[in-house]
N, C-alpha and C positions, 0 to 999 in steps of 0.2 A: 233236565238241564236247568241250572239255576241262572236266572237273569237279574237285571237291576231291580226287578219287582220285589226281591227279598232283602230285608234289612239285615238278617242274620245268615250265617253260613255254617256248614258242618264244622263242629269243633268249638264254636263260640260258646262262651259261658253266659247264660242269661238268668235273670231272676224272675220268677212268677210274681206278678203284681199282687198287692194286697187284695183280699176278698171284696172289700168295699169298692175298690176301683173296678174290679171285674164285674161285679153286680150291675154297675152303671151301664155296662156295655150290652147286657143281656135283655132280650125281649121277654114277654110273659111266659114263654115256653122254656126259658133258660138257654136260649141260643143267640148266637151272633152270626148273622149271615148264613143261617142254616146249620152252623156247627154248634153242637150241644156242649155246654160246660157240664160235664158229668159230676155226679155226687162225689165220687172218689177223687176228683181233681182238687177239691177245696183244701184237702190236707197238705197240698204242695205249695200253697200260696206263701209268698215271702221266702221261698227257698231257692237256691241256685242249682242249675243243672246245665249239662253240656248239650248242645244241639247235636242229635244223633243223625237226623235226616231232614232234608228240605223236601216237602211233599209237592210234587208237580202234577201227579196223576193219581186218581183213586178209582179202583174197580168196584162197580156195584154188581155183586154176584146175583142178586135177585133179578135185575133187569139185563144182566150180561152186557154192560156198557162201561167203557172207560171214560171217565170224566177228567177234563183238564181243570186243574185248580186255578181259579181266577184271582183269589186273594191268598196271601202267604199263609201256609200251614207248616207246622213243624212237629217232629217227634223229638221228645226229650229222652236222653239216655237214662235207662232204668225205670222209666215210668210206664207201667203196664196197667191196663184196666183191671179192676178187681172183680169184674163180671156182674156187678150189681147196678141195675138201672131202675129209675123211677117207674113205677107202674108195671114192672115185670116181676112175676113171682119166682121164676126159676133163675138160678145163677148161670151166667154164660161161662163156659170153660175155655173159650178161645184164646185168651191172653193177648189181646191186641194192644198196641200202643195208643195212648190218647192223642187226639189231634189238638194242637195248641195254636190258637190264632195269634198273630203278631201283636194285636192289641192287648193281649193278656201277658205279654212278656216285656221286660225292660233289659236294656243292655247292662252288662256287668261293668261297673266303673273300673277304669284302669285298663 
């Protein structure tokens, strides 16, 4: 359920911020608040996308725990992970959506 915590809603058009702005938000591990900005996400900087889903809960299959999202996360329509992650030799075939932090997105003007 989406509350006032979220700046964007399903169907909104957003623009992924420029790479240099996003880099400023990341720690030494390439994360913001534990959320990794994956290598494949850089290609989408400065492009516009529709909000597909507002993420309120995430299931951790390894720990078998459902986590409540405490900071806004979004899925963008059509943006699926390419399966390549830093330090991992095999390619993942799962085809998950990337998680996008609100800090990495800008509202579409108009």
